[in-house]
N, C-alpha and C positions, 0 to 999 in steps of 0.2 A: 238175135237181139240181146240175149243175156250177156254175151261177150262185150257188147257195147256198154252195157250198164256197169260191168266190172271195170272196164277200161276207164270209164268216166270217173268212177269212185277212186281208183288208184291214181289217176291224174290229179284229183283233188287232194289226196293225201300227200302227193309229191309237192304240190303247190303250198300246202300247209307247212311242210317241212322247210321249204325254201324261204317262206315269209313268216317268220316267227311273230311278227307284229299282228298278224291276223288273229282274230278271236275264233277259236275252234268252235264249230257248230256240230250239233248232233248229226249222226249219220245212221243209216240203216243199210244193212247188206242187201244186195239184190236177191230176189226170190230164188233165182237159179244158183246152183253151186258154182264155186269158182272154177273156171275152165283150167284144165291142167297146164295149158301153155302160158297162163298168167301166174302160176304158183311161184316161180322163182322171183318174179317182180314183187309179188305180195310178201314173200319172205324177206327180201331186201328192204322193203319199206318197213316191215315190222322191226327188223334189226335197227334201222335208222331211228325209228320212233323210240325204241328202248334206249338207244344211246342218248337221244335228246332228253328223255326222262331222267336218266342218270346224271347228265350234266346239270339239268335244272335242279335236281335234288342237292347236288354238291354246291351249287350257287346259293340255294336256300339255306343250307347249313352254314355257309360262309357268312351270309347276311345275318343269320341268327347269332353267330359268334360275335360279329361286330356290334349288334344291338345289345348283347349281354355286356360287352365291354363298355359301351356308352352308359348303360344303366349303373355301372359301378363308379362312374365319375360323380363325385359329390356335387350337389347343387351349388351354384355360385352364390356367394353372399356379397352384397355390394360393400359391406364394411370391412371385409377381410381380403387381403391379397390371396390370389389362388395360383398354385403352381401344380403342374402335372408331372410326376416322376415317370418318364417313359422308359428308363433303364432298369428300374428296380422292381 
């Protein structure tokens, strides 16, 4: 029965990676240790999760940079023409 619990959990992790729109929910490892025959699959999922985390961090850094650039644009005044120098 412990193998089935681990297989179910690993299946859920794979679904979560495939569908990034899903809100991740808390999980608890099964009480029994990970069966040796599932170790490679678990390592692969861990690597994929780490890659997803790295991509998400890079995207977050990019968004932060864009927001910082937007904050530097002065507020528009209706009585003064506004021009944005994108080359300088």
